[in-house]
MITIMAR-190343 format. One record per residue (C-alpha): residue number from 1; residue in one letter; x, y, z. Coordinates in steps of 0.5 Angstrom, whole numbers, plus 500, padded with zeros to 3 digits. Example, Ala and Ser with C-alpha at 12.3 -4.5 7.8 and 13.67 -1.06 7.14 Angstrom:
<sites>
num	residuo	X	Y	Z
1	A	525	491	516
2	S	527	498	514
</sites>
This chain:
<sites>
num	residuo	X	Y	Z
1	M	157	288	327
2	I	161	294	324
3	G	158	299	319
4	Q	152	304	318
5	G	146	305	314
6	H	141	311	313
7	A	134	311	309
8	D	135	319	308
9	R	143	320	306
10	Y	149	317	304
11	L	155	315	307
12	A	161	320	306
13	R	168	318	303
14	D	171	318	310
15	E	165	314	313
16	I	166	309	308
17	R	174	308	309
18	A	173	308	317
19	I	168	302	316
20	V	173	299	311
21	R	179	300	315
22	E	176	297	322
23	G	173	291	318
24	L	179	289	315
25	D	183	290	322
26	S	178	286	325
27	L	181	280	321
28	R	188	281	323
29	P	190	281	316
30	D	198	281	317
31	G	201	276	313
32	K	195	273	311
33	R	192	271	304
34	L	186	274	303
35	L	181	273	297
36	F	175	278	295
37	I	169	275	292
38	I	166	281	288
39	P	161	282	283
40	D	161	283	275
41	G	159	289	271
42	T	152	287	272
43	R	151	290	279
44	T	151	297	281
45	M	157	298	285
46	P	162	303	287
47	M	167	297	286
48	P	173	302	284
49	E	172	306	291
50	M	172	299	294
51	F	178	296	290
52	A	182	302	292
53	L	181	302	299
54	F	182	295	300
55	R	189	295	297
56	E	190	301	301
57	A	188	298	308
58	L	192	292	306
59	A	198	294	303
60	G	205	292	307
61	R	200	288	311
62	A	197	282	308
63	R	201	277	304
64	Q	197	276	298
65	V	190	280	296
66	D	187	277	290
67	F	180	278	287
68	L	175	273	284
69	V	169	275	280
70	A	163	272	282
71	L	160	271	275
72	G	155	265	277
73	T	154	263	270
74	H	155	270	266
75	Q	160	272	261
76	P	168	272	263
77	M	170	279	264
78	S	176	281	259
79	D	182	285	262
80	A	178	291	259
81	A	172	290	262
82	L	175	288	269
83	S	179	295	268
84	Q	172	298	268
85	L	170	294	274
86	V	176	296	279
87	G	177	303	276
88	E	185	300	275
89	Q	188	298	269
90	V	188	290	269
91	V	193	287	265
92	D	194	279	264
93	G	189	279	270
94	R	193	283	275
95	V	193	290	278
96	G	200	290	281
97	A	201	284	285
98	S	193	283	286
99	R	190	278	281
100	I	183	278	279
101	F	180	272	277
102	N	174	270	273
103	H	170	265	276
104	R	171	259	271
105	W	164	256	271
106	D	164	253	265
107	D	171	248	267
108	P	169	242	271
109	A	177	243	274
110	T	175	249	277
111	F	171	246	283
112	A	172	242	289
113	T	166	238	292
114	I	165	241	300
115	G	159	237	302
116	T	152	234	301
117	I	145	237	303
118	P	141	231	305
119	A	134	230	302
120	G	131	231	309
121	E	134	237	310
122	I	132	240	303
123	A	125	238	305
124	Q	125	242	311
125	L	128	248	308
126	S	124	248	302
127	G	118	247	306
128	G	116	241	302
129	R	117	243	295
130	M	123	239	294
131	T	126	233	296
132	Q	133	231	294
133	D	140	230	296
134	V	144	237	293
135	P	151	236	292
136	V	155	243	294
137	A	161	244	290
138	L	165	251	290
139	N	171	254	286
140	R	177	250	289
141	L	181	257	289
142	I	178	259	296
143	F	182	254	299
144	D	189	257	297
145	Y	187	263	302
146	D	187	264	309
147	Q	181	269	309
148	L	175	270	304
149	V	171	277	304
150	I	165	277	300
151	C	164	284	298
152	G	157	286	294
153	P	151	290	294
154	V	144	288	296
155	F	138	289	292
156	P	131	285	292
157	H	132	279	288
158	E	127	274	284
159	V	131	268	286
160	V	133	269	293
161	G	129	275	296
162	F	134	280	297
163	S	141	278	293
164	G	148	279	297
165	G	151	275	303
166	N	152	268	301
167	K	149	269	295
168	Y	156	271	292
169	F	158	263	294
170	F	151	260	291
171	P	151	261	285
172	G	157	266	285
173	I	162	261	285
174	A	159	255	285
175	A	158	249	281
176	A	151	247	276
177	D	148	243	281
178	V	147	248	287
179	I	146	253	282
180	N	140	249	278
181	F	137	247	284
182	T	136	254	288
183	H	134	257	282
184	W	128	252	280
185	L	126	252	287
186	G	125	260	287
187	A	122	259	281
188	L	117	254	284
189	I	115	260	289
190	T	115	265	283
191	N	118	271	283
192	Y	112	275	284
193	D	112	272	291
194	V	120	271	292
195	I	123	278	290
196	G	123	283	296
197	A	120	278	301
198	G	126	277	306
199	Y	129	271	309
200	T	126	265	303
201	P	127	258	303
202	V	132	259	298
203	R	136	264	302
204	A	135	258	307
205	V	138	253	303
206	I	144	258	301
207	D	146	259	308
208	R	146	252	309
209	A	150	250	304
210	A	155	256	306
211	S	156	253	312
212	L	160	247	309
213	V	165	252	307
214	T	171	251	312
215	V	175	257	310
216	P	174	263	315
217	T	169	268	311
218	A	167	275	312
219	C	162	280	308
220	F	162	287	306
221	A	154	288	304
222	L	153	295	301
223	V	146	298	300
224	V	147	302	293
225	T	143	307	289
226	P	146	311	283
227	Q	146	317	288
228	G	151	314	293
229	L	152	309	298
230	A	147	308	303
231	G	149	303	308
232	L	156	299	309
233	Y	156	293	314
234	F	161	288	315
235	G	161	282	319
236	P	159	275	318
237	A	156	274	312
238	R	149	272	314
239	E	149	278	319
240	A	152	283	315
241	W	146	281	309
242	E	141	282	315
243	R	142	289	316
244	A	143	291	309
245	S	137	287	306
246	A	133	291	312
247	L	135	298	309
248	S	135	295	302
249	S	127	294	303
250	Q	127	302	305
251	R	131	304	299
252	H	130	300	293
253	I	122	299	294
254	V	117	303	291
255	W	110	303	294
256	V	105	305	289
257	D	097	305	290
258	R	095	301	284
259	P	097	297	279
260	F	100	300	272
261	R	096	297	266
262	R	103	299	262
263	V	110	300	263
264	L	116	302	259
265	S	122	299	263
266	V	128	302	260
267	M	134	298	261
268	P	141	301	262
269	P	148	299	258
270	M	150	294	264
271	Y	145	289	262
272	A	148	287	255
273	D	143	281	254
274	L	136	279	256
275	W	139	274	261
276	T	141	280	265
277	A	135	285	262
278	G	130	281	265
279	K	130	284	271
280	G	126	290	267
281	M	120	285	268
282	Y	122	282	275
283	K	122	288	279
284	I	116	291	275
285	E	111	285	275
286	P	108	285	282
287	A	106	292	281
288	V	103	290	274
289	A	095	289	273
290	D	092	283	271
291	G	092	283	263
292	G	098	289	263
293	E	104	290	259
294	V	111	290	260
295	V	115	293	255
296	I	123	292	256
297	Y	126	297	252
298	A	133	296	250
299	P	136	298	243
300	H	143	295	245
301	I	141	289	247
302	R	142	284	241
303	E	142	277	244
304	V	138	273	249
305	S	144	270	253
306	F	151	270	251
307	T	151	263	255
308	H	145	260	255
309	G	141	263	248
310	H	141	256	245
311	L	137	253	251
312	I	133	259	251
313	D	131	258	244
314	A	129	251	245
315	I	125	252	251
316	G	122	259	250
317	Y	119	264	255
318	H	113	260	259
319	C	110	261	266
320	R	112	256	272
321	D	106	252	271
322	Y	107	250	263
323	F	114	247	266
324	T	111	244	272
325	A	105	240	268
326	Q	110	237	263
327	P	116	235	268
328	E	118	229	263
329	R	119	234	257
330	F	123	239	261
331	A	127	234	265
332	G	134	235	261
333	Y	134	242	261
334	P	138	246	267
335	G	133	248	272
336	G	137	255	272
337	V	135	256	265
338	V	128	254	266
339	A	127	258	272
340	H	130	264	268
341	S	125	263	263
342	T	119	263	268
343	H	122	270	271
344	V	121	273	265
345	K	114	271	263
346	G	111	272	270
347	L	105	269	273
348	G	101	265	269
349	T	097	259	268
350	Y	097	252	263
351	D	091	248	261
352	A	095	241	260
353	A	088	238	257
354	T	088	244	251
355	G	095	246	251
356	V	093	253	252
357	E	098	258	256
358	T	095	264	259
359	P	100	269	262
360	R	098	274	267
361	V	102	280	263
362	T	104	280	257
363	V	112	281	256
364	T	114	285	250
365	L	121	286	247
366	A	123	293	244
367	T	131	291	243
368	G	136	289	238
369	I	133	282	238
370	P	129	280	231
371	E	122	280	231
372	E	122	272	229
373	R	126	270	235
374	C	122	274	240
375	R	116	270	237
376	R	120	264	237
377	I	122	265	244
378	N	114	266	246
379	L	115	274	247
380	G	112	279	244
381	Y	116	284	239
382	R	116	292	238
383	D	121	296	234
384	P	124	300	238
385	A	125	305	233
386	T	117	306	234
387	I	118	308	242
388	D	117	315	243
389	V	120	315	250
390	A	117	322	252
391	Q	110	320	250
392	W	111	314	257
393	Q	113	320	262
394	G	108	323	267
395	R	102	318	265
396	E	102	315	272
397	A	095	317	273
398	E	093	314	266
399	G	096	307	269
400	I	102	308	265
401	L	109	308	268
402	Y	116	310	266
403	V	122	307	269
404	P	128	310	267
405	R	133	306	270
406	A	130	299	270
407	G	133	293	274
408	E	134	295	281
409	M	128	298	284
410	L	122	294	286
411	Y	115	296	285
412	R	110	293	289
413	V	103	295	290
414	R	101	297	297
415	K	096	292	301
416	S	089	294	301
417	A	082	291	302
418	D	081	290	295
419	T	088	287	293
420	P	088	281	290
421	A	091	275	295
422	R	096	272	291
423	Q	101	273	297
424	S	098	268	301
425	A	102	264	305
426	T	107	261	299
427	L	113	263	303
428	A	111	259	309
429	T	115	253	311
</sites>
């Protein structure tokens, strides 16, 4: 394993360059075609610096150096957006000799099937929660290269525990079957119990799927804050991720003594729709008191999901039990979309006899999404113009939390004798 990380300082540029060079040298890149799998613009990441270092280290050595943006099912990025992402002018998907590809998840011709995880293994990996064959398909572009290099940040994550590593394959450049399966598995466990929980059943499925990839793969795993790069690890994807997630648990989790009754999650501009800005709920939910409220404040957001908005309009936002109590009704909807619905709504109960759903936390949107649509999708509404951000600040002692850049730091309550035992053994397998 190559790299280093620190809980109390950030890496200097010379340290970053040295790790990148040592890592890439270890791949013996001379004459090889390398494909870097990178995040889109919804992740805090020093991508311009890494992009420049990769091209600098491989200039005159590698036969080809290209980049594939692991969109999952996010919007494709324009040349202008890609230019901002990599810090160089992108013209027709190119920077010099390097090509930058959007993952075309919406085109069936994109994919090649690489295997199937049989139902018996799925039952074991998921702790008995699901039992079905899971076909595994990835962007066929990877087979045009001699070496794959994942490069992405590691944060607490609502589906898999911590992001990064092999998650850049699944869902990053994967087909729908495995994306929907893993997201629904995470939803069954719930965001409350998965997020920041270390090695989870979802991560186990993703790593098993990644074992089917035949192209040599390595990984740069980064631990990033807005202040700088705290850690950079290079090696096999699982090992680099393990090191980075351990550091992320120190850098990205805020421990509080008691839950808050009201939270204002201020979403930065990099979250352009509720599909991505839902992290303002995901990362806060474990630190909100029963009956509390999370206000997602993002006047710039005017869309629920650029990709899946019509489906969210159809099913709305509900807790997990609402969906598990009515499997036939929602069988035709993608598991990833249903999972997103439960993550934003949070924990709750549903009484099938009365049809009454009782969420643990109220989620209110203070965005550019109209009130009528907010009500229709089963979320609260508040006119963002009525929010005075200053009135939310400095009131932690009153049970009110202001989060100025929500979506990355996870908030959790320290365990004590009177902490509710919600996190019993839900992750045990």
